[in-house]
N, C-alpha and C positions, 0 to 999 in steps of 0.2 A: 504493500499500499504506500503510495506516494505521499509525503507529507512536506509542506514548506511551511514553516511556522515564524512569523515575523514577531519582532519585538524592538523595543526602544523608543516607540513613539511617545507624545507626550505634548504639554503645553509649555511653550517657551516664549520669551519676548524676542522683538527684532533684533539682530545682530548676534543672537546666541547660537549655540552649536547642539547638535543631536547625532547620535549614531545609531542607525538602524541595523539590526541584525536579522538573518534569514537562516534558520537550521533546516537543513534538507536531509530527508531520509527516503529510502525507497528507490532512489535513482542513482545512476552511476554518475556522481556529481562532476568528475573531471571531464566527462563526455558532453556536458550540457552547457549551452550558451545560457549565462545567468543575467537577469536584468531587474531593474526596479522600473515600476510603473507608478503613476499616481492619478488619482480621480478627485478633482474638487466637485463640491456641489453644483449641479447644473452644467457640468462640462463633461466631456468625453475623456475616457482614459488616455493618458499619454505617456509615452517612453520617456523616462528621466535619464537613465544610464544603463549601458549594458557592458559586460565583459566576457570576451570569447574564451574557449577552451585553452587558447594560447596565451591568454592574459591582455590582449588588445582591447582597449576601452573606447566607448563612444558616449557623448553626453548631449543632451538637449541644450540648445543655445542659451537657454534661461538659467541654466545652473552651472555652465563652464566656469571654472575658475573657483567655484564655491563648494562643489560637491565632488567626492571621490568615491568610486566603486572599487571593491577589492573582493577577492576570493581567497578563502583558507582551504587548500585541498584536503588538509590533514584532518580537519574537523567538519567538512562538508558544510562550511559556513560561508554565507555572502554577507558583506557589509555595504553600507553607504553612510559615509562621513559627510555630514551636512554642516556647513560653517556659514556664517553671516547670512542666517536665515531671514526671510522676508515674509510679510503677511501673504503675499501671493503664493508662497510654498504651501500653505495650508492646504492639506488634501489627505485623503486615505492612500498609503503607499503600500504597494503590492509587490511581493517577490514573484518572479517568473523564472521557469526553467524549461528550456526548449532543446529538443533533439528530434528533428524531423523523423516521422510525423507527429511526434508527441509534444504537448505543451502543458504545463501545469503552473496553477496559480496558488498562492496563499490566501489567507483570509483577510489580510490587510491589517495595517496598523495606523492609528489616527496621528497625524501631526497637525498642531495648531499653533501658528505663530501670531501672537497678539500682545498688545501692551495693555 
């Protein structure tokens, strides 16, 4: 059974930092492209960052220079370090694992940036 379990969300003030984690099980972690998506109220889910099996990364323009995605193969864990958070980063953040033809999602973790 595949499980992607996110943690680390919360309420922070603008300019602060958070680190999200995603613990993966039931997949061959090292063979999956891993990603973080987010969905704000009333908006479509959007890609935030992804990391390939080889460690290459890609970021949405809105988070470049502020967010860093990483993966720890030994513990099957995906991370998203989020710095200099802005109110517009407020959303539910989802962990995603893909290895065609399969794709899996976590349940999401809420990030709220507000003063």
